PyMOL CGO cylinders between C-alpha atoms (Angstrom):
from pymol import cmd
from pymol.cgo import CYLINDER

trace = [
    CYLINDER, 28.57, 38.68, -0.17, 25.92, 36.47, -1.74, 0.3, 1, 1, 1, 1, 1, 1,
    CYLINDER, 25.92, 36.47, -1.74, 24.26, 38.33, -4.65, 0.3, 1, 1, 1, 1, 1, 1,
    CYLINDER, 24.26, 38.33, -4.65, 20.98, 36.38, -4.71, 0.3, 1, 1, 1, 1, 1, 1,
    CYLINDER, 20.98, 36.38, -4.71, 20.21, 34.53, -1.51, 0.3, 1, 1, 1, 1, 1, 1,
    CYLINDER, 20.21, 34.53, -1.51, 17.17, 32.76, -3.04, 0.3, 1, 1, 1, 1, 1, 1,
    CYLINDER, 17.17, 32.76, -3.04, 19.27, 31.17, -5.76, 0.3, 1, 1, 1, 1, 1, 1,
    CYLINDER, 19.27, 31.17, -5.76, 22.16, 30.41, -3.42, 0.3, 1, 1, 1, 1, 1, 1,
    CYLINDER, 22.16, 30.41, -3.42, 19.95, 28.58, -0.92, 0.3, 1, 1, 1, 1, 1, 1,
    CYLINDER, 19.95, 28.58, -0.92, 18.16, 26.65, -3.67, 0.3, 1, 1, 1, 1, 1, 1,
    CYLINDER, 18.16, 26.65, -3.67, 21.53, 25.58, -5.10, 0.3, 1, 1, 1, 1, 1, 1,
    CYLINDER, 21.53, 25.58, -5.10, 22.25, 24.04, -1.70, 0.3, 1, 1, 1, 1, 1, 1,
    CYLINDER, 22.25, 24.04, -1.70, 18.90, 22.24, -1.50, 0.3, 1, 1, 1, 1, 1, 1,
    CYLINDER, 18.90, 22.24, -1.50, 17.26, 24.69, 0.90, 0.3, 1, 1, 1, 1, 1, 1,
    CYLINDER, 17.26, 24.69, 0.90, 13.79, 26.16, 0.36, 0.3, 1, 1, 1, 1, 1, 1,
    CYLINDER, 13.79, 26.16, 0.36, 14.40, 29.92, 0.69, 0.3, 1, 1, 1, 1, 1, 1,
    CYLINDER, 14.40, 29.92, 0.69, 11.74, 31.15, 3.14, 0.3, 1, 1, 1, 1, 1, 1,
    CYLINDER, 11.74, 31.15, 3.14, 11.95, 34.81, 4.16, 0.3, 1, 1, 1, 1, 1, 1,
    CYLINDER, 11.95, 34.81, 4.16, 13.24, 33.81, 7.60, 0.3, 1, 1, 1, 1, 1, 1,
    CYLINDER, 13.24, 33.81, 7.60, 15.96, 31.53, 6.20, 0.3, 1, 1, 1, 1, 1, 1,
    CYLINDER, 15.96, 31.53, 6.20, 17.07, 34.20, 3.72, 0.3, 1, 1, 1, 1, 1, 1,
    CYLINDER, 17.07, 34.20, 3.72, 17.30, 36.87, 6.43, 0.3, 1, 1, 1, 1, 1, 1,
    CYLINDER, 17.30, 36.87, 6.43, 19.20, 34.54, 8.78, 0.3, 1, 1, 1, 1, 1, 1,
    CYLINDER, 19.20, 34.54, 8.78, 21.74, 33.70, 6.08, 0.3, 1, 1, 1, 1, 1, 1,
    CYLINDER, 21.74, 33.70, 6.08, 22.03, 37.35, 5.04, 0.3, 1, 1, 1, 1, 1, 1,
    CYLINDER, 22.03, 37.35, 5.04, 22.59, 38.30, 8.69, 0.3, 1, 1, 1, 1, 1, 1,
    CYLINDER, 22.59, 38.30, 8.69, 25.40, 35.77, 8.98, 0.3, 1, 1, 1, 1, 1, 1,
    CYLINDER, 25.40, 35.77, 8.98, 27.13, 37.23, 5.94, 0.3, 1, 1, 1, 1, 1, 1,
    CYLINDER, 27.13, 37.23, 5.94, 26.55, 40.86, 6.90, 0.3, 1, 1, 1, 1, 1, 1,
    CYLINDER, 26.55, 40.86, 6.90, 27.72, 40.40, 10.51, 0.3, 1, 1, 1, 1, 1, 1,
    CYLINDER, 27.72, 40.40, 10.51, 30.79, 38.21, 10.60, 0.3, 1, 1, 1, 1, 1, 1,
    CYLINDER, 30.79, 38.21, 10.60, 30.74, 37.92, 14.36, 0.3, 1, 1, 1, 1, 1, 1,
    CYLINDER, 30.74, 37.92, 14.36, 30.31, 34.15, 14.70, 0.3, 1, 1, 1, 1, 1, 1,
    CYLINDER, 30.31, 34.15, 14.70, 26.95, 34.58, 16.41, 0.3, 1, 1, 1, 1, 1, 1,
    CYLINDER, 26.95, 34.58, 16.41, 25.06, 32.18, 18.60, 0.3, 1, 1, 1, 1, 1, 1,
    CYLINDER, 25.06, 32.18, 18.60, 21.50, 31.24, 17.66, 0.3, 1, 1, 1, 1, 1, 1,
    CYLINDER, 21.50, 31.24, 17.66, 20.34, 33.56, 20.44, 0.3, 1, 1, 1, 1, 1, 1,
    CYLINDER, 20.34, 33.56, 20.44, 22.39, 36.43, 18.96, 0.3, 1, 1, 1, 1, 1, 1,
    CYLINDER, 22.39, 36.43, 18.96, 20.72, 35.87, 15.59, 0.3, 1, 1, 1, 1, 1, 1,
    CYLINDER, 20.72, 35.87, 15.59, 17.27, 35.72, 17.16, 0.3, 1, 1, 1, 1, 1, 1,
    CYLINDER, 17.27, 35.72, 17.16, 17.83, 38.93, 19.14, 0.3, 1, 1, 1, 1, 1, 1,
    CYLINDER, 17.83, 38.93, 19.14, 19.12, 40.75, 16.07, 0.3, 1, 1, 1, 1, 1, 1,
    CYLINDER, 19.12, 40.75, 16.07, 16.26, 39.74, 13.77, 0.3, 1, 1, 1, 1, 1, 1,
    CYLINDER, 16.26, 39.74, 13.77, 13.15, 39.47, 15.97, 0.3, 1, 1, 1, 1, 1, 1,
    CYLINDER, 13.15, 39.47, 15.97, 12.49, 43.22, 15.70, 0.3, 1, 1, 1, 1, 1, 1,
    CYLINDER, 12.49, 43.22, 15.70, 12.44, 42.92, 11.91, 0.3, 1, 1, 1, 1, 1, 1,
    CYLINDER, 12.44, 42.92, 11.91, 10.60, 39.57, 11.90, 0.3, 1, 1, 1, 1, 1, 1,
    CYLINDER, 10.60, 39.57, 11.90, 8.17, 39.57, 14.86, 0.3, 1, 1, 1, 1, 1, 1,
    CYLINDER, 8.17, 39.57, 14.86, 6.98, 36.03, 14.04, 0.3, 1, 1, 1, 1, 1, 1,
    CYLINDER, 6.98, 36.03, 14.04, 10.53, 34.65, 14.31, 0.3, 1, 1, 1, 1, 1, 1,
    CYLINDER, 10.53, 34.65, 14.31, 11.01, 32.08, 17.08, 0.3, 1, 1, 1, 1, 1, 1,
    CYLINDER, 11.01, 32.08, 17.08, 14.16, 30.79, 18.68, 0.3, 1, 1, 1, 1, 1, 1,
    CYLINDER, 14.16, 30.79, 18.68, 13.19, 27.30, 17.50, 0.3, 1, 1, 1, 1, 1, 1,
    CYLINDER, 13.19, 27.30, 17.50, 13.13, 28.55, 13.90, 0.3, 1, 1, 1, 1, 1, 1,
    CYLINDER, 13.13, 28.55, 13.90, 16.62, 30.02, 14.29, 0.3, 1, 1, 1, 1, 1, 1,
    CYLINDER, 16.62, 30.02, 14.29, 18.00, 26.81, 15.86, 0.3, 1, 1, 1, 1, 1, 1,
    CYLINDER, 18.00, 26.81, 15.86, 16.35, 24.63, 13.20, 0.3, 1, 1, 1, 1, 1, 1,
    CYLINDER, 16.35, 24.63, 13.20, 17.62, 26.89, 10.41, 0.3, 1, 1, 1, 1, 1, 1,
    CYLINDER, 17.62, 26.89, 10.41, 21.17, 26.85, 11.75, 0.3, 1, 1, 1, 1, 1, 1,
    CYLINDER, 21.17, 26.85, 11.75, 21.07, 23.05, 12.02, 0.3, 1, 1, 1, 1, 1, 1,
    CYLINDER, 21.07, 23.05, 12.02, 19.83, 22.87, 8.41, 0.3, 1, 1, 1, 1, 1, 1,
    CYLINDER, 19.83, 22.87, 8.41, 22.57, 25.23, 7.24, 0.3, 1, 1, 1, 1, 1, 1,
    CYLINDER, 22.57, 25.23, 7.24, 25.17, 23.11, 9.06, 0.3, 1, 1, 1, 1, 1, 1,
    CYLINDER, 25.17, 23.11, 9.06, 23.87, 19.86, 7.48, 0.3, 1, 1, 1, 1, 1, 1,
    CYLINDER, 23.87, 19.86, 7.48, 24.02, 21.49, 4.03, 0.3, 1, 1, 1, 1, 1, 1,
    CYLINDER, 24.02, 21.49, 4.03, 27.57, 22.77, 4.58, 0.3, 1, 1, 1, 1, 1, 1,
    CYLINDER, 27.57, 22.77, 4.58, 26.70, 26.48, 4.63, 0.3, 1, 1, 1, 1, 1, 1,
    CYLINDER, 26.70, 26.48, 4.63, 27.99, 27.04, 8.15, 0.3, 1, 1, 1, 1, 1, 1,
    CYLINDER, 27.99, 27.04, 8.15, 30.31, 25.37, 10.58, 0.3, 1, 1, 1, 1, 1, 1,
    CYLINDER, 30.31, 25.37, 10.58, 29.43, 24.96, 14.21, 0.3, 1, 1, 1, 1, 1, 1,
    CYLINDER, 29.43, 24.96, 14.21, 32.48, 26.15, 16.10, 0.3, 1, 1, 1, 1, 1, 1,
    CYLINDER, 32.48, 26.15, 16.10, 33.15, 24.62, 19.50, 0.3, 1, 1, 1, 1, 1, 1,
    CYLINDER, 33.15, 24.62, 19.50, 34.88, 27.62, 21.05, 0.3, 1, 1, 1, 1, 1, 1,
    CYLINDER, 34.88, 27.62, 21.05, 32.56, 27.82, 24.04, 0.3, 1, 1, 1, 1, 1, 1,
    CYLINDER, 32.56, 27.82, 24.04, 31.19, 24.96, 26.08, 0.3, 1, 1, 1, 1, 1, 1,
    CYLINDER, 31.19, 24.96, 26.08, 27.70, 26.27, 26.75, 0.3, 1, 1, 1, 1, 1, 1,
    CYLINDER, 27.70, 26.27, 26.75, 26.43, 27.58, 23.39, 0.3, 1, 1, 1, 1, 1, 1,
    CYLINDER, 26.43, 27.58, 23.39, 27.33, 26.90, 19.77, 0.3, 1, 1, 1, 1, 1, 1,
    CYLINDER, 27.33, 26.90, 19.77, 28.59, 29.67, 17.52, 0.3, 1, 1, 1, 1, 1, 1,
    CYLINDER, 28.59, 29.67, 17.52, 28.18, 29.63, 13.77, 0.3, 1, 1, 1, 1, 1, 1,
    CYLINDER, 28.18, 29.63, 13.77, 30.76, 30.40, 11.10, 0.3, 1, 1, 1, 1, 1, 1,
    CYLINDER, 30.76, 30.40, 11.10, 29.45, 31.12, 7.60, 0.3, 1, 1, 1, 1, 1, 1,
    CYLINDER, 29.45, 31.12, 7.60, 32.85, 30.46, 6.01, 0.3, 1, 1, 1, 1, 1, 1,
    CYLINDER, 32.85, 30.46, 6.01, 33.52, 26.74, 6.30, 0.3, 1, 1, 1, 1, 1, 1,
    CYLINDER, 33.52, 26.74, 6.30, 35.46, 26.62, 3.02, 0.3, 1, 1, 1, 1, 1, 1,
    CYLINDER, 35.46, 26.62, 3.02, 38.45, 28.74, 4.11, 0.3, 1, 1, 1, 1, 1, 1,
    CYLINDER, 38.45, 28.74, 4.11, 40.91, 27.18, 6.57, 0.3, 1, 1, 1, 1, 1, 1,
    CYLINDER, 40.91, 27.18, 6.57, 41.14, 29.40, 9.62, 0.3, 1, 1, 1, 1, 1, 1,
    CYLINDER, 41.14, 29.40, 9.62, 41.25, 29.32, 13.39, 0.3, 1, 1, 1, 1, 1, 1,
    CYLINDER, 41.25, 29.32, 13.39, 39.13, 31.28, 15.84, 0.3, 1, 1, 1, 1, 1, 1,
    CYLINDER, 39.13, 31.28, 15.84, 40.09, 33.63, 18.65, 0.3, 1, 1, 1, 1, 1, 1,
    CYLINDER, 40.09, 33.63, 18.65, 37.60, 34.43, 21.44, 0.3, 1, 1, 1, 1, 1, 1,
    CYLINDER, 37.60, 34.43, 21.44, 38.23, 37.42, 23.65, 0.3, 1, 1, 1, 1, 1, 1,
    CYLINDER, 38.23, 37.42, 23.65, 37.58, 36.57, 27.28, 0.3, 1, 1, 1, 1, 1, 1,
    CYLINDER, 37.58, 36.57, 27.28, 36.65, 40.21, 28.02, 0.3, 1, 1, 1, 1, 1, 1,
    CYLINDER, 36.65, 40.21, 28.02, 34.22, 41.24, 25.25, 0.3, 1, 1, 1, 1, 1, 1,
    CYLINDER, 34.22, 41.24, 25.25, 33.36, 37.66, 24.13, 0.3, 1, 1, 1, 1, 1, 1,
    CYLINDER, 33.36, 37.66, 24.13, 33.81, 38.56, 20.44, 0.3, 1, 1, 1, 1, 1, 1,
    CYLINDER, 33.81, 38.56, 20.44, 35.07, 35.80, 18.15, 0.3, 1, 1, 1, 1, 1, 1,
    CYLINDER, 35.07, 35.80, 18.15, 37.48, 36.63, 15.35, 0.3, 1, 1, 1, 1, 1, 1,
    CYLINDER, 37.48, 36.63, 15.35, 38.77, 34.62, 12.39, 0.3, 1, 1, 1, 1, 1, 1,
    CYLINDER, 38.77, 34.62, 12.39, 42.50, 33.94, 12.41, 0.3, 1, 1, 1, 1, 1, 1,
    CYLINDER, 42.50, 33.94, 12.41, 43.94, 33.02, 8.98, 0.3, 1, 1, 1, 1, 1, 1,
    CYLINDER, 43.94, 33.02, 8.98, 45.91, 29.79, 8.84, 0.3, 1, 1, 1, 1, 1, 1,
    CYLINDER, 45.91, 29.79, 8.84, 48.44, 28.51, 6.42, 0.3, 1, 1, 1, 1, 1, 1,
    CYLINDER, 48.44, 28.51, 6.42, 49.76, 25.00, 6.78, 0.3, 1, 1, 1, 1, 1, 1,
    CYLINDER, 49.76, 25.00, 6.78, 52.81, 23.64, 5.04, 0.3, 1, 1, 1, 1, 1, 1,
    CYLINDER, 52.81, 23.64, 5.04, 51.68, 21.14, 2.43, 0.3, 1, 1, 1, 1, 1, 1,
    CYLINDER, 51.68, 21.14, 2.43, 53.91, 18.48, 4.00, 0.3, 1, 1, 1, 1, 1, 1,
    CYLINDER, 53.91, 18.48, 4.00, 52.04, 18.71, 7.31, 0.3, 1, 1, 1, 1, 1, 1,
    CYLINDER, 52.04, 18.71, 7.31, 48.70, 18.18, 5.60, 0.3, 1, 1, 1, 1, 1, 1,
    CYLINDER, 48.70, 18.18, 5.60, 50.03, 15.27, 3.52, 0.3, 1, 1, 1, 1, 1, 1,
    CYLINDER, 50.03, 15.27, 3.52, 51.52, 13.66, 6.64, 0.3, 1, 1, 1, 1, 1, 1,
    CYLINDER, 51.52, 13.66, 6.64, 48.25, 13.95, 8.56, 0.3, 1, 1, 1, 1, 1, 1,
    CYLINDER, 48.25, 13.95, 8.56, 46.22, 12.58, 5.64, 0.3, 1, 1, 1, 1, 1, 1,
    CYLINDER, 46.22, 12.58, 5.64, 48.59, 9.63, 5.19, 0.3, 1, 1, 1, 1, 1, 1,
    CYLINDER, 48.59, 9.63, 5.19, 47.98, 8.55, 8.78, 0.3, 1, 1, 1, 1, 1, 1,
    CYLINDER, 47.98, 8.55, 8.78, 44.24, 9.10, 9.12, 0.3, 1, 1, 1, 1, 1, 1,
    CYLINDER, 44.24, 9.10, 9.12, 41.07, 10.44, 7.54, 0.3, 1, 1, 1, 1, 1, 1,
    CYLINDER, 41.07, 10.44, 7.54, 40.43, 14.01, 8.61, 0.3, 1, 1, 1, 1, 1, 1,
    CYLINDER, 40.43, 14.01, 8.61, 36.82, 15.11, 8.37, 0.3, 1, 1, 1, 1, 1, 1,
    CYLINDER, 36.82, 15.11, 8.37, 37.07, 18.40, 10.25, 0.3, 1, 1, 1, 1, 1, 1,
    CYLINDER, 37.07, 18.40, 10.25, 39.54, 20.22, 12.44, 0.3, 1, 1, 1, 1, 1, 1,
    CYLINDER, 39.54, 20.22, 12.44, 39.24, 23.17, 14.80, 0.3, 1, 1, 1, 1, 1, 1,
    CYLINDER, 39.24, 23.17, 14.80, 41.92, 25.40, 16.20, 0.3, 1, 1, 1, 1, 1, 1,
    CYLINDER, 41.92, 25.40, 16.20, 40.71, 27.86, 18.81, 0.3, 1, 1, 1, 1, 1, 1,
    CYLINDER, 40.71, 27.86, 18.81, 42.51, 30.51, 20.81, 0.3, 1, 1, 1, 1, 1, 1,
    CYLINDER, 42.51, 30.51, 20.81, 41.26, 32.47, 23.80, 0.3, 1, 1, 1, 1, 1, 1,
    CYLINDER, 41.26, 32.47, 23.80, 42.71, 35.56, 25.42, 0.3, 1, 1, 1, 1, 1, 1,
    CYLINDER, 42.71, 35.56, 25.42, 42.22, 39.32, 25.37, 0.3, 1, 1, 1, 1, 1, 1,
    CYLINDER, 42.22, 39.32, 25.37, 41.80, 41.15, 22.06, 0.3, 1, 1, 1, 1, 1, 1,
    CYLINDER, 41.80, 41.15, 22.06, 43.68, 44.33, 21.08, 0.3, 1, 1, 1, 1, 1, 1,
    CYLINDER, 43.68, 44.33, 21.08, 40.64, 46.54, 21.67, 0.3, 1, 1, 1, 1, 1, 1,
    CYLINDER, 40.64, 46.54, 21.67, 40.11, 45.26, 25.21, 0.3, 1, 1, 1, 1, 1, 1,
    CYLINDER, 40.11, 45.26, 25.21, 43.83, 45.49, 25.98, 0.3, 1, 1, 1, 1, 1, 1,
    CYLINDER, 43.83, 45.49, 25.98, 43.87, 49.11, 24.81, 0.3, 1, 1, 1, 1, 1, 1,
    CYLINDER, 43.87, 49.11, 24.81, 40.73, 49.91, 26.84, 0.3, 1, 1, 1, 1, 1, 1,
    CYLINDER, 40.73, 49.91, 26.84, 42.26, 48.37, 29.98, 0.3, 1, 1, 1, 1, 1, 1,
    CYLINDER, 42.26, 48.37, 29.98, 45.51, 50.33, 29.53, 0.3, 1, 1, 1, 1, 1, 1,
    CYLINDER, 45.51, 50.33, 29.53, 43.64, 53.66, 29.31, 0.3, 1, 1, 1, 1, 1, 1,
]
cmd.load_cgo(trace, "trace")
């Protein structure tokens, strides 16, 4: 959890408006890989002046500054991951639509081999299926 969002955003070259701070705090409090619409819906009650355009612009700014990754797990709407520094995959449940982090560990040799053959800027590994909670609910 970020202790002081103002300082953290400034360190990344972002002017910390109230809306930007709350959006970033929401991302870190709710690790659900939300869409911009999810963020808007969650915060508009608290911030009545919030617009969807502000959320989309803020998420694009956060992505440009390296604070979030845009994860291409769905074709129709981007989801945002506030943990771009830790290598991990994503799993999307086709029943409840939740997106979970899946830890990854690669053998060092595989990474060295890939880097010797090309320049890797980003990589994404995504899984889809039915999560444990939905499987249990369907069995009941």
